[in-house]
Structures are given as C-alpha cells and as structure tokens.
C-alpha positions in Angstrom: 30.2 -5.2 -12.5 31.2 -4.2 -9.0 31.0 -0.6 -7.7 34.4 -1.3 -6.2 36.1 -2.0 -9.6 38.3 0.3 -11.7 36.1 -0.4 -14.8 33.1 1.0 -12.9 34.9 3.9 -11.2 36.9 5.2 -14.2 34.9 3.9 -17.2 31.2 3.3 -16.6 30.5 6.0 -14.0 32.1 9.0 -15.6 30.7 8.2 -19.1 27.2 7.7 -17.6 27.3 11.0 -15.7 28.4 13.0 -18.7 25.4 11.9 -20.6 23.0 12.0 -17.7 23.8 15.5 -16.6 23.8 16.7 -20.2 20.2 15.5 -20.5 18.9 16.1 -17.0 20.1 19.7 -16.3 18.1 21.1 -19.2 15.0 19.6 -17.7 15.5 21.8 -14.6 16.1 24.9 -16.8 13.1 24.0 -18.9 10.8 23.6 -15.9 10.9 27.4 -15.4 10.0 28.0 -19.1 8.0 25.2 -20.6 6.5 22.2 -18.9 6.6 20.3 -22.2 10.2 21.0 -22.8 11.1 20.0 -19.2 9.2 16.7 -19.5 10.9 15.9 -22.8 14.4 16.4 -21.2 13.3 14.4 -18.1 12.2 11.5 -20.3 15.5 11.6 -22.2 17.4 11.5 -19.0 15.3 8.5 -17.8 15.9 6.7 -21.1 19.7 7.3 -20.6 19.5 6.0 -17.0 17.5 2.9 -18.1 19.8 2.1 -20.9 22.9 2.3 -18.7 21.2 0.4 -15.9 20.4 -2.5 -18.2 24.0 -2.3 -19.5 25.3 -2.4 -16.0 23.2 -5.5 -15.1 23.9 -7.3 -18.4 27.7 -6.7 -18.1 28.3 -10.2 -16.8 25.1 -12.1 -17.6 23.4 -10.8 -20.7 20.7 -13.5 -20.9 19.5 -13.2 -17.3 18.6 -9.5 -17.8 15.5 -10.9 -19.5 14.2 -12.1 -16.1 14.3 -8.6 -14.7 12.7 -7.3 -17.9 9.9 -9.8 -17.6 9.2 -8.9 -14.0 9.1 -5.2 -14.9 6.6 -5.7 -17.7 4.4 -7.9 -15.6 4.3 -5.6 -12.6 3.7 -2.5 -14.7 0.7 -4.2 -16.4 -0.6 -5.6 -13.2 -0.3 -2.2 -11.5 -2.3 -0.5 -14.2 -5.0 -3.3 -14.1 -5.3 -3.0 -10.3 -5.6 0.7 -10.4 -8.6 0.5 -12.9 -10.6 -1.4 -10.3 -12.7 0.9 -8.1 -12.1 -1.2 -5.0 -10.4 -4.3 -3.8 -12.7 -6.5 -5.8 -12.1 -10.0 -7.1 -10.5 -8.8 -10.4 -8.2 -6.5 -8.5 -7.1 -9.3 -6.3 -6.6 -11.5 -9.3 -4.2 -9.1 -10.8 -2.3 -8.8 -7.5 -2.1 -12.6 -7.3 -0.8 -12.7 -10.9 2.0 -10.2 -9.9 2.9 -12.1 -6.8 2.9 -15.5 -8.4 5.1 -14.2 -11.3 7.6 -12.6 -9.0 7.7 -15.4 -6.4 7.7 -18.0 -9.2 10.7 -16.5 -10.8 12.5 -16.2 -7.5 11.7 -19.7 -6.5 12.9 -21.2 -9.8 16.1 -19.3 -10.1 17.1 -19.1 -6.5 15.7 -22.2 -4.9 15.4 -24.9 -7.6 19.0 -26.0 -7.1 18.4 -26.2 -3.4 15.3 -28.3 -3.9 17.0 -30.6 -6.3 20.0 -31.0 -3.9 17.7 -31.9 -1.0 15.7 -34.3 -3.2 18.9 -36.1 -4.2 19.9 -36.4 -0.5 16.5 -37.8 0.4 16.5 -40.3 -2.4 20.0 -41.4 -1.4 19.0 -41.7 2.2 16.0 -44.0 1.4 18.2 -46.1 -0.9 16.9 -44.9 -4.2 20.2 -43.8 -5.6 19.2 -44.7 -9.2 16.5 -42.0 -9.0 19.0 -39.4 -7.8 17.9 -36.8 -10.5 21.2 -37.0 -12.3 21.7 -34.9 -15.4 19.7 -31.9 -14.4 21.7 -28.8 -15.2 22.4 -26.2 -12.5 20.3 -23.1 -12.8 22.2 -19.8 -12.8 21.2 -17.2 -10.2 20.5 -13.7 -11.6 22.3 -11.0 -9.7 20.2 -9.1 -7.2 17.0 -11.0 -8.0 16.0 -11.0 -4.3 16.3 -7.2 -4.2 14.5 -6.3 -7.4 11.8 -8.9 -6.8 10.8 -7.5 -3.4 11.1 -4.0 -4.8 8.8 -4.7 -7.7 6.3 -6.7 -5.6 6.0 -3.8 -3.1 4.7 -1.6 -6.0 1.8 -3.8 -6.9 0.9 -4.4 -3.3 0.9 -0.7 -2.5 -1.2 0.0 -5.6 -3.7 -2.6 -4.4 -3.7 -1.1 -1.0 -4.2 2.3 -2.6 -1.1 3.6 -0.9 0.4 4.8 -4.2 -1.0 5.6 -7.6 -0.1 3.3 -10.4 2.2 5.0 -13.0 1.1 5.1 -16.6 4.7 5.6 -17.7 6.5 2.4 -18.5 9.7 4.4 -18.8 9.4 5.7 -15.2 8.5 2.3 -13.8 11.4 0.6 -15.7 13.8 3.2 -14.3 12.5 2.5 -10.8 13.0 -1.2 -11.0 16.3 -1.3 -12.9 18.1 1.8 -11.5 21.7 0.5 -11.2 22.8 2.3 -7.9 20.6 0.0 -5.8 19.7 -2.8 -8.2 22.1 -5.5 -7.1 22.5 -4.9 -3.4 19.7 -2.5 -2.3 18.6 -0.8 -0.2 15.1 -2.0 -1.2 13.5 1.1 -2.5 9.7 1.3 -2.6 8.0 3.1 -5.4 6.3 5.5 -3.0 9.8 6.6 -1.9 10.7 7.9 -5.3 7.4 8.4 -7.1 7.5 12.2 -6.8 11.1 12.3 -7.8 10.5 10.2 -10.9 7.9 12.8 -12.0 9.9 15.9 -11.1 13.1 16.4 -9.2 15.9 18.9 -8.9 19.6 18.5 -8.4 21.6 21.1 -6.5 25.4 21.2 -6.5 25.2 20.6 -2.7 23.3 17.4 -3.3 25.7 16.2 -5.9 28.7 17.0 -3.6 27.2 15.3 -0.6 26.3 12.3 -2.8 29.9 12.1 -4.0 31.1 12.2 -0.4 28.7 9.5 0.7 29.8 7.3 -2.3 33.5 7.6 -1.6 33.0 6.9 2.1 31.1 3.8 1.2 33.8 2.8 -1.3 36.4 3.2 1.4 34.4 1.1 3.9 34.2 -1.6 1.2 37.7 -1.5 -0.2 39.9 -0.4 2.7 38.1 -2.2 5.6 35.8 -5.0 4.4 38.2 -6.3 1.7 41.2 -6.2 4.1 39.5 -8.1 7.0 38.0 -10.5 4.4 41.4 -11.8 3.6 41.6 -13.1 7.2 38.0 -14.4 7.4 38.2 -16.2 4.1 41.6 -17.9 4.9 40.2 -19.1 8.2 36.9 -20.3 6.9 38.7 -22.1 4.0 40.7 -24.2 6.4 39.8 -27.8 7.1 37.7 -28.0 10.2 40.3 -30.3 11.8 42.7 -27.3 11.8 40.4 -24.7 13.3 41.6 -23.8 16.8 39.9 -21.6 19.4 41.9 -18.5 18.4 41.3 -19.1 14.7 37.6 -19.6 15.2 37.2 -16.4 17.1 39.4 -14.3 14.8 37.6 -15.7 11.8 34.1 -14.9 13.3 35.1 -11.4 14.4 36.8 -10.7 11.0 33.6 -11.8 9.2 31.5 -9.7 11.5 33.4 -6.6 10.4 33.5 -7.7 6.8 29.8 -8.2 6.3 28.9 -4.9 8.0 31.4 -2.8 6.1 30.8 -4.7 2.8 27.0 -4.3 2.9 26.8 -0.9 4.6 29.5 0.3 2.2 27.5 -0.7 -0.8 24.4 0.9 0.7 26.3 4.1 1.2 27.5 4.0 -2.4 23.9 3.4 -3.6 22.5 6.2 -1.5 25.3 8.5 -2.6 24.8 7.7 -6.3 21.1 8.2 -5.9 21.6 11.6 -4.4 23.9 12.5 -7.3 21.0 11.5 -9.6 18.5 13.6 -7.7 16.9 10.7 -5.7 16.7 10.2 -1.9 17.0 6.5 -1.1 16.1 5.3 2.4 18.8 4.6 5.0 19.7 1.0 5.3 22.0 0.8 8.4 22.1 2.6 11.8 25.2 1.3 13.6 23.7 -2.2 14.4 26.8 -3.3 16.4 25.9 -0.8 19.1 22.5 -2.5 19.6 21.4 -3.4 23.1 19.2 -6.3 22.2 18.4 -8.5 19.2 15.2 -6.5 18.6 17.3 -3.3 18.6 19.7 -5.0 16.2 17.0 -5.6 13.6 15.9 -2.0 13.8 19.4 -1.0 12.8 20.5 -3.8 10.4 19.3 -3.9 6.7 16.5 -1.6 7.6 14.8 -1.7 4.2 14.5 -5.5 4.4 13.3 -5.7 8.0 10.7 -3.0 7.3 9.6 -4.8 4.1 9.0 -8.0 6.0 7.2 -6.1 8.7 4.9 -4.2 6.4 4.2 -6.9 3.8 4.3 -10.1 5.9 4.4 -9.6 9.7 1.6 -7.1 10.0 -0.7 -8.9 7.5 -0.2 -12.1 9.5 -1.4 -10.3 12.6 1.8 -8.7 13.9 1.7 -8.2 17.7 -2.1 -8.7 17.9 -3.7 -11.8 19.2 -2.5 -14.6 21.5 1.2 -14.7 22.3 1.6 -18.0 20.5 0.3 -16.4 17.3 2.7 -13.5 17.7 5.6 -16.0 18.3 4.5 -18.0 15.2 4.5 -14.8 13.2 8.0 -13.9 14.4 9.5 -17.3 13.6 7.8 -17.5 10.2 9.1 -14.1 9.2 12.6 -14.8 10.3 12.7 -18.2 8.7 11.7 -16.6 5.4 14.2 -13.8 6.0 16.9 -16.4 6.3 15.7 -18.1 3.2 15.6 -14.8 1.4 19.3 -14.4 2.1 20.3 -17.7 0.5 19.1 -21.2 -0.6 20.8 -23.1 2.3 19.8 -24.7 5.6 22.4 -22.5 7.2 20.4 -19.4 6.3 17.1 -20.9 7.4 18.5 -21.9 10.8 20.2 -18.5 11.1 16.8 -16.8 10.5 15.1 -19.2 13.0 17.7 -18.4 15.7 17.1 -14.7 15.4 13.4 -15.3 15.6 13.8 -17.4 18.7 15.9 -14.7 20.4 13.2 -12.2 19.7 10.7 -14.6 21.4 13.0 -15.1 24.4 13.4 -11.3 24.7 9.6 -10.9 24.7 9.2 -13.7 27.3 11.3 -11.8 29.8 14.9 -11.6 28.7 14.4 -8.1 27.3 13.1 -6.8 30.6 16.0 -8.5 32.5 18.5 -6.9 30.1 17.0 -3.5 30.6 17.8 -3.7 34.3 21.5 -4.7 33.6 24.4 -2.4 32.8 24.5 -1.1 29.2 27.8 -2.9 28.6 26.2 -6.2 29.3 23.4 -5.4 26.9 25.8 -4.5 24.1 27.9 -7.7 24.8 24.7 -9.8 24.5 23.5 -8.3 21.3 27.0 -8.5 19.7 27.4 -12.1 20.8 24.2 -13.0 19.0 25.4 -11.2 15.9 28.8 -12.8 15.9 27.4 -16.2 16.6 24.8 -15.9 13.9 27.5 -14.7 11.5 29.3 -18.1 11.7 26.2 -19.8 10.3 25.9 -17.0 7.7 29.5 -17.5 6.5 29.9 -21.3 6.9 29.5 -23.4 3.8 27.8 -26.3 5.6 26.2 -27.0 8.9 29.1 -29.3 9.8 31.5 -26.4 9.3 29.4 -24.1 11.5 29.3 -26.8 14.2 33.0 -27.2 14.1 33.5 -23.4 14.5 31.1 -23.3 17.4 32.9 -26.2 19.1 36.3 -24.4 18.6 34.9 -21.1 19.9 34.1 -22.9 23.3 37.5 -24.6 23.4 36.6 -27.9 21.8 38.3 -27.4 18.5 40.6 -30.0 17.0 43.2 -27.4 15.8 46.0 -25.9 17.8 47.4 -23.2 15.5 47.4 -19.6 16.6 45.7 -16.9 14.5 48.6 -14.4 15.1 50.3 -15.3 11.8 47.3 -13.9 9.9 47.2 -10.5 11.7 49.7 -8.3 9.7 49.8 -4.5 10.2 47.3 -3.8 7.4 44.7 -6.2 8.9 45.2 -4.8 12.4 44.8 -1.2 11.1 41.7 -2.1 9.1 40.2 -4.0 12.1 40.9 -1.1 14.5 39.3 1.3 12.0 36.3 -1.0 11.6 35.9 -1.3 15.4 35.8 2.5 15.7 33.6 3.3 12.7 31.1 0.6 13.5 30.1 2.9 16.3 28.6 6.4 15.8 31.9 8.1 16.5 31.8 10.0 13.2 28.3 11.6 13.8 29.4 12.4 17.4 32.5 14.3 16.0 30.3 16.0 13.4 27.8 17.2 16.1 30.7 18.5 18.2 32.1 20.3 15.3 28.7 21.9 14.4 28.1 23.0 18.0 31.6 24.7 18.0 30.8 26.3 14.6 27.4 27.6 15.9 29.0 29.0 19.1 31.9 30.7 17.3 32.1 34.3 16.2 34.4 36.5 14.1 37.7 35.0 13.1 36.9 31.7 14.8 33.7 31.2 12.7 35.7 32.0 9.6 38.2 29.3 10.6 35.5 26.8 11.0 34.1 27.6 7.6 37.5 27.3 5.9 38.4 24.1 7.7 35.0 22.5 6.9 35.3 23.5 3.2 38.8 22.0 3.0 37.8 18.7 4.7 34.7 18.3 2.5 36.6 19.1 -0.7 39.6 16.9 0.2 37.9 13.8 1.5 36.4 12.4 -1.7 39.7 12.6 -3.8 41.8 11.3 -0.9 39.6 8.3 -0.3 39.2 7.7 -4.0 43.0 7.8 -4.4 43.5 5.3 -1.5 40.8 3.0 -2.9 42.2 3.2 -6.4 45.7 2.3 -5.2 44.3 -0.7 -3.3 42.3 -1.9 -6.3 45.2 -1.4 -8.7 47.3 -3.6 -6.4 44.9 -6.4 -6.9 43.5 -6.6 -3.4 41.0 -9.3 -2.4 37.7 -7.9 -3.6 34.7 -10.2 -2.8 31.1 -9.1 -2.7 29.0 -11.0 -0.2 25.5 -9.8 -1.4 26.0 -10.8 -5.1 24.6 -14.2 -4.2 21.3 -12.6 -3.0 
C-alpha cells in the first residue's frame, strides 16, 4: 500500500486514526489520575497500532509479513538475553551474533539470492558449462522494506550489547517499534533509543498533530505533484533503446531522475515524520537539502541521513573510522560505500555506484577537498551536483550497458539524434521548476524572514502577522491534499523507487 494512494489517504488512514486517538487520548487523561489506567490505555493504543501496521504491510504480500515477525521475535529475545549478562562476555556476544546472523541471513536470502544465482549462471555460461546453468530455481520474492526494518532491528541488539539502551521487557512495545507503518517501508531508519522514552510514555498536543499533518501533506505534494510528474519524463527516456538516446535526451533524463529520486524519497520521509508526529513520536530528519552540498562529503551529511549515520556508527567507526594509516581509512570508506551500494539493491550498478562515491570521498581527502574550498561556491556546488547527477544514472539504469550508453550520450557520443523537447510539456516544466526551487532551502529562508518580521512587529501589524500565519497553516494541508487527490484520481504515474529496498 502506497502512502500516495487514495486507498491509504481516504480509507486506511482515517479509520486508523479514529481508533488510535480513541485509545490513546484516555492514556493522557489517565496519566494524571492513575498510572495503571494510563498504562492500560497506552497498551491498547499500541495493540491497535501494531495490528494496523501488520495489516498495512500484509496488504500486498501476506505471507512475507512472517519474515518481519520472525526478525522481531528473534531480536526481542536476543535483546533480553544480552541484557541479562553483566558484561560483554562470551554469552552476550553469542546472543548478539545470533541476532546479526538471523537478520543478515534473512536479508541475504531474500534480497541477494536471485543476484547470486544470476551471477552464477553467467559464470557457468562463460566457462562453457551451460548444462549446469541452475535452471528451474524459482525466483525469490523481495519483502517490502526489508533493508529498512532489518537495519532498524539490528541497531537495537547492537545498542543493547553496547549498553547504550536498556532492553525492553515489553514485546508489544518492541513489535510496535519494528513494525510501525509510517516508517516501515521507506524509513527513515529509526533507532530504538530515538523512541524508547516515547514508547513508554508520550503526549500528543493539538499543535503536534497539526504540524504533523502539515508535514505529511507537504511530503505528499513533493511525491505526487513533483516526483511523479518528472518521473514520467525520466521513465520514458530510460525506457528507450540505447541506440535512440541523444545528448539532450540523456541530460534531460538524468536531471529528471535527479529531481524524481529526491522528491520521491524525501517526500516519503516527510510523510513518515509527519505521521510519527501525529502519533506522538519524533522521528529523526532524513534529508537536509543535499543538492546544495559543496562536496561529496557534504552531500552524504545531507542525503539519507539515517542510513549514512547507521553505517558510520555500526560499521565505519568499528572498522577504525578515521584512525590509523590513511590506507586503512581509505579501505574503510570504500568498504562502507560498497556495502551502502549493495544495501540499495542487488545489482552491480548499485555496487559500482557506492564504490564511486567512496572513491570521490578518498579523492577529496587526498586534496580535492582543500582545492575546492579555495574555489568559488558556485564551482563547489556544480561539482557536488555533477557527482550526484552522474551517480544517479548508474542508480536508475537497468544494466551497466545502459548506464554506459547514457554516459556516452551525455558527452556527445550518443547514437540518437532526437530532441528531448517533445517530452517537456507545461506540467513537466512547472514541476521541474518547482523542484529546482524547493530542492534548495528557500522555504526555511522565507519562514525565517517571516518570523523576524513577526517578532519585530507591534500592534495592528503583529495581529496581521498572526492572522495571516493562521490562515496559511490552516489552508495549506487541505489545498495540497485536494491537489494531490485530483492528480491521483486522474491516474497519474505513481511509481515508488524505494519499494525495491
């Protein structure tokens, strides 16, 4: 089930919130009267959230929900077992290894088995052993969001082992944490420590619910009105035979996909963060305007923040991080980004994409970064954006051959001659222009300007500010929701890039 679907927006979500608020609000009232009563209502709201989260996940793949359930039970049990050890002894490590092996084993089987079989077939064919080409092996279905909830669940047992968080004795609370539908399928990757206190006790103010609704509708608009619109162009160009890809088509396709992936993924992150706030949770931010980065290192501080910090804390630093000989640091960087690429998808395209980003980080450490710092900001931005756009071609292309054909076309060596202008209708141009503007921090800048004007105003002017702000905040969600509903009802192109992760 997609967040950007009419079934979710006007069926699943309203029904869920009616029940959730009916159960959760009494827990807030009860907290002032009876701790036992408040806890009972809180558990009831968690049970409701868990049931609807499992229903959300099982909507399109009922059997595969068992993979998530198995991972949840294993990590809950391992967390309790680790917490009973008084130190990081052999038994505590054994339980941690059990958790990691279970999670990584499930991820490897469901996400990478097909990739391994495909490469094994290619190798056998290459050595002339076609008769052993592993025919008849059925393709393994990929559970939605397995990369997200696997990393999320693993972080819990690792943190318990490191004594950075206490293991929970409540299976209901832990199951809610793992399966919570707002961020289950596409993140952000939420660590247990981020929500542990809120799982035990949280409040929900009307201001939080309203700001969450605003954040959700902004994310929905980013996905439906911008990402889906430019996706029509990106998909049509990348679906062309490579012999028809001209220079203009390659560049338009690459730039359209650059906008699509950002507004698709950041839009879903906004929707998840907004829904979490409407439930009383504070999820971490996942994007910070990555396309205004001034280096590749800066880009990765801003792009998919929950993933890059996960790799930093659970892989890069344990490997030694920035400590030691430069060659060791470079090895760590390349290994982390190769695995980051593989996390995104079972394809050599993703592995090479990750390796390229790792190599750019090494080159920046070797002197390019210092050279860039002495150059004009515009050049720094062009460099960082060029790396992002160029990497996006590998990310979007179905094969290495297709990526190579696009790169050739982008430098004027393409076989095609057709112009891209026939794809750029007014709706696409408006969406692309909006994307180019809102991929920069123009909205926060306008907000800060407004707040300064509000703070400096007095009397009637201050009242005007208050009235205007109230009208804008009240009108934005319904207006955006209406526009998105009209687009979805018209049957617009509605892909979701991160479903395959």
